[in-house]
Phi, psi and omega in degrees: 000127178290164180298315181298322181295318176303317185295318182297319179300316175297320177298317183295314181303311185292319182295317181292339183261012176299141175302145182307317184292350180291331183222351180279134176230054177237142175228151178235126175237129000279178186274352175201160180225132173238127181245128177269190189296331183269352182279138176238351177207168176202173181228144168234163174236134181257133178243126175271103181264006174288168179270011178210167180296148176208160179255134188236147177228139178257134181211183180249140169233159182236128180232149167248131179281143173258166186290347172265009179092349177280175181237148168252126182284134183245150177273347184228162178303153175301325183228120185295343181279349179238080181280105186295333179296336179256339185256342187244132175229141178246144176215114351282168180259333178219139187199164179244137180232139173290171175300134179069012178276170181220152180220126173280139182234127178268130178251118184246143178247140173238085182290138177294144181300331182260018179299127181290152175297137182159186179245140180230153186212145170213170176247140174270121180251133177243117178257132165271115184290145183301140175275097185292338178276347184227041180290142177290144179244128182241121182284128175230109182054047178064019176250132179278133180232117182271127179243115185247122187227135172274133177244134185209166173225166178214158176226156176278145171237120182252125183247117180258137184222111179105192183268100185240162176203164181206154171224162177214147180221133178275129182226167170055042181280135175207147180270134180237129182286160185297335180291347183243017177240156178296324183279347186077011175241156178294151183218152164258120177259139183201172170239132177250119180267128178248136177230164177109187186254004178223167177289157166261125184241114185193194177234157180236132183217151177239123183246130176268122184239086183289147178299136175087005179240140179276337183259145179255166178232122177287117185253351178204144181200136169232123184285302187272071174264077181256137177239099186280169186288358173296329186231159176260351182206159173223129178272124193236141169240112184261109179293142180248145176290327177196168172268121182296148179245147175091188180278145177157192179224152166261123181261115179257125188227131174251114192237136180287138178214029182277293182266141181301322184290341178242009182299132181101347177294131186273118175289316181200155180213136177229149174249117177253112185279140178272000000 
């Protein structure tokens, strides 16, 4: 391999592995959807945060969750009994938005009559299609290379069917100093154990409650603390703003925030004394 070819290969690898937030300017509201047995449709809103008009397409992706909260991309649905090609419809599926424009998308379900009781999941992916007329050109050894990229984001959609339930318990909780974390910030490390027939969809927060004070201070928060039915536990690192000093307790709460009717239900709560 010649030096110019080697250089181009390295450039291409580094460019494609840039974090999504480095160049993606698409937003989806809400960030997750939970549908219960009676729901047959839901809505999301797509926001074009680019500084120019773009064409967008909505599609389905399939992910399996890992115990550290990351995902493995799958080529087929998580459950063969819930074939999204047959059960999920988007309206509209492709559209054009001006800069700062927004578009509502209706997600409709057509559940099979014989669908077994359980929880099913897929991800809604929104792509901004590459602008073929204005692709960026990068000179490499006086050679023009056009790089045309589709940019996208995705959110999970959880479909519950039947009488389901779940519980969660926080275990193995320990405080780790910033000197011993990848972020360089103090963290609470723990494992959250999930049981039952449905996912736990919620948020995790740490509140510092100093002795002699009526008000608490939120020192750590993760919004999408979801433990899907793919796994029975999730290993968590909760970043903290600071390590509390003096007498008091850290109140650690894992709270449900999936369905509006059950939002705020506490899955589990721990008090960590200083």
